[in-house]
N, C-alpha and C positions, 0 to 999 in steps of 0.2 A: 566463570560465567560473567559476561559484561553486564554492568549495572546501569551505565549511562553512556551517552555519546561522548567520544573523545575528540575534541575539536582539533587536535594536532595530528590525527591519524593520517596516514598516506593511503593511496590506492592499494598498495601492496598489503598494508595492514588489514584493510577491509576484505580483500580477497582471501587472505589466509584465515582470518577470523571466521569468515562465512563458511569455508570448507569445514572447519572444526565444529561450528555450530550445527551444520546440516548433518554431520556424522553423528553427533550426540543425539540430535532430534530423531534421526532414523533409528538409532539404537533404542530409544525410549518407546517408539511405536513397535519395534520388533519385540520388546518385552511384553507388550500387550498381546501381540499375535501369538506368542509362544506359550501363553498361559494354558496349563493343563486343567482338566475338569475340577480337580481337588484344590486348585489355586484360584478359582473364580472369585472368592471373597475379596481378593486383593485387586480386582480389576479397577474399581473406582479410583483407588489411590494411584495406580499406574497410569490410567487414562487421563486423570486430572493433571498429573505431572507432565505428561507428554504435551498436553495442550498449553499448560502454563509456561513451560520452557519455550516453546516455539513462539507463542504470542508475545511474551515479554522480551525476548532477545532479538527477534527478527527486526524490530524497529531500529535497532542499533545499526543495521546495515542499509535499510532503505531510506531512513530519514535524511542522511547527508545529501541525497539527490535534490532535496528541497532547499537546503540552507547553506551548503558549503561554498566558500568563495573560490575554491580550487576546482577548476573544470575537470582535471583528471580524477579527482575524488568523486565529483558528481557523476561522471561517466561510469566510474567503477560501481557506484551505488546504483545506477540504473541497471547495469548488468546484474548486480546482486539482486535487485528487485525481480528481474526476470527469472533468475535461478530460484528465488524464494517462491515465486508464483508457480513455477514448474513443480517444485517440491511439494507445495501445498496441494496442487491438483493430483500429484502422484499419491500423497498420503490419504487424501480424501477418497481415492479410488482403490484403496487396499482392501481387497475382498477378505483377506485373512483376518484383519482387524474387525471388519464388519461382522464376520461369522462368529468371532469370539464374543462380541458385544451382544449379538442376537442370542447366543447360547446363555450368556449371563442373564438376559431378560427372561428367558424361559425357565431358568433353574434357581435364580436368586431373588431375594427381596431387598431392594435398596434400603439402607438404613435411614436416609433422609429424603425429603422432597427434592432437594437440590440434586442428589445422586440419581433419583428417578428421572428427573428432567434431563440430566446429562445423557443418560442412556437412551432416552427417547429421542433426543435431538441428534445424537450420533447415528442412530438407525434411520431417522427421517432424512438426514443429509445423505446417508449412504444410498437410500432409495432414490433420492433426487439425482444422483449421478449414475444411477442404473445398476447398482451392485446386486440387486435382486433379479436382474435380467440375465440373458445368456451372454457368453463371453464376447461375441461379436458386437453386441449392442453396448456392452461395457466399454470396449475399446473405442468405439465410435463416440460415445459420450465423453470419454476422457480426452480424445482428440479435439472435440469441439470446445470443451472447457479450457483447454490449454491455449487454443487459438484465441479465444475471447479474452483471456487474461493477458496474453502478450500484446494484443491490440490495445487494450486499456492502458498498459504501461507505456507503450509508444505514444499514445494519444496524450497522456499526462506529461511525458518528457518533452514533447513538442511545445506544450504550453509553458513548461518551466523554463525552457531555453529561448523562448520568444524574445526578440530584440526590438519589437515595434516601439517607436518613439513618436510622441506628439509634442509640439511646442506651443506653449501658451504664455501670453503676456501677464504681468502682475494683475492688470485689470480684468483679464479673463478668469483669474483665479481669486477674485474678490471673495472674501469670507473665510478663506483658509488662514490658519494661524501663521504668524511670522516664524515661530519655531519650526513649523513644518516647511515653509517656503525657503528658509535660510539654509536648509540642508539639501536642497535640490540644485543640481548643476544647471548653469545657464549657458546659452550660446552667445555668440559675439554681438547679437542684437538685444541681449538682455531678456530673452524669453526663457522660461523655465522648461527644462527637458523632462518630460513626463513619460514614464513607461506604463505598461498595462498590468504590471504586477501589483499585488495587494498593498505593499507599503505606500504606493502612490495612489492607487485606485480608491481605496476605502476613504481616506481622509478627504479627498476631493469630492467624492459623491456625497459624503456626509456634511461637509462644511461649505463648499462653494455655492454661492448664491446666484451664479450665472447659469441659467438653464441650458443655454447652448453649449457651454463647456461640458456640463455633465452629460448632455446628449451625445456630443462627439466622442467622449471617453467611453460611454457605454456601447455605442455602435462599434467602435474599434475593438473593445474587449470581446463583444459577442461575435466578432468576425475574425478574431485572431487565429492564426494557424488554419485558416479555412482550406487553403490549398493542400496542406500536408495532412490534415486530419479527416477531410471528407472521404478519401478512399478507405480510411480505417473504419468509418461508420458504415 
């Protein structure tokens, strides 16, 4: 089980690891769905482990899309994020797991307030995706949730890969620390090359005393990926 992001991993490593992770996660949910009536007391332990494993390990695969310097790894991570999203939608729509948890609620008394809350939240979330409705409505709800999730991933990926650049003179960046400015690339005219990503955005918005510079940067940031992302909205 991965414990932390490996900075030297390749796209192939990520893809292989993801398949293994999804296989194990599915098996954990299968273990919940397969519980017999006389095994109900073990539901909390199995359900908690299924949630813990997925939530703690999934970030290993989607985090590189935000930070890796290797575009092939970022692209593989975006694809992994899509698969994780699809998997999450699929698991949240498992009627067999929902039915077992409902059965537990009707026949067992949770030992702790946390266990009681877990059961209530799983049932509540199940109803939110239509698991108490007829099969046709369940499938339609699942389709909508999957579509929304994929659009959100594409929206964020467009933002992450945005290459918009603004150029400001040292005077326009007055107030920013020299440590910050010395690490920023300059063009042949001596202007600083500023992107709309957070490592540039936040220090300038926080430190720059030139109002027009901050205004230009914010307008550009709030307009980034407008053409690509408007259809997603």
